[in-house]
C-alpha positions in Angstrom: 24.6 -24.2 -2.9 22.0 -22.2 -1.0 19.9 -24.2 1.5 16.3 -22.9 1.7 14.4 -24.0 4.8 11.2 -25.8 4.1 7.8 -24.4 5.2 7.8 -26.9 8.1 11.0 -25.3 9.5 9.6 -21.7 9.4 7.6 -20.2 12.2 4.0 -20.2 11.0 0.7 -18.8 12.4 -2.8 -19.8 11.7 -5.1 -16.8 10.9 -8.7 -17.1 9.8 -8.1 -20.7 8.7 -5.0 -19.8 6.6 -1.4 -20.8 7.6 1.1 -18.0 7.0 4.8 -17.7 7.7 6.2 -14.9 9.9 7.9 -13.3 6.9 4.6 -13.0 5.1 3.1 -11.2 8.1 5.9 -8.7 8.1 5.4 -8.1 4.4 1.6 -7.6 4.9 2.3 -5.2 7.8 4.7 -3.2 5.6 2.2 -3.0 2.7 -0.6 -1.9 5.1 1.7 0.9 6.4 2.5 2.0 2.9 -1.2 1.9 2.0 -2.3 4.1 4.9 0.6 6.5 4.7 0.2 7.0 1.0 -3.5 7.9 1.2 -2.8 10.3 4.1 0.1 12.0 2.3 -1.9 12.5 -0.9 -4.9 13.8 1.0 -2.7 16.3 3.0 -0.9 17.4 -0.2 -4.2 18.0 -2.1 -5.6 19.9 0.9 -2.5 22.1 1.1 -3.0 22.9 -2.6 -6.7 23.7 -2.0 -7.9 21.0 -4.3 -11.6 20.4 -4.4 -10.9 16.7 -5.0 -8.7 16.1 -2.0 -10.8 13.5 -0.3 -11.3 11.6 -3.6 -7.5 11.5 -4.2 -6.8 10.6 -0.6 -9.4 7.9 -0.4 -9.4 6.6 -3.9 -5.7 6.1 -4.5 -5.2 3.5 -1.8 -8.3 1.7 -3.0 -6.6 1.1 -6.4 -4.4 -1.5 -4.6 -7.3 -3.9 -5.2 -6.3 -3.8 -8.9 -2.6 -4.4 -8.0 0.3 -2.6 -6.4 1.5 -1.4 -9.8 -1.8 0.3 -10.5 -1.7 2.1 -7.2 1.8 3.4 -7.9 0.7 4.4 -11.4 -2.2 6.5 -9.9 0.4 8.2 -7.6 2.4 9.2 -10.6 -0.7 10.4 -12.3 -1.6 12.5 -9.2 1.9 14.0 -9.1 1.6 15.0 -12.8 -1.9 16.4 -12.5 -1.7 18.3 -9.2 -1.4 22.1 -9.2 2.1 23.3 -8.9 3.0 26.2 -6.6 
């Protein structure tokens, strides 16, 4: 039997009127790092390939996370399929 601690036993923080657990903050920080790194990587890759659409790919791809993480990852796959190969 696995004992799961209740929310009352976890360290929590109050941010902007919302109570969040420490683990949720770590997950949010990891997703924000992924979001920023992914946009920068796509922009740099498109610039290296002399794409005229570099800033649109670099700026637009992370914005698709609004539709969901799966959609953002799908856009990355689409970018990898459509980019000019060397």
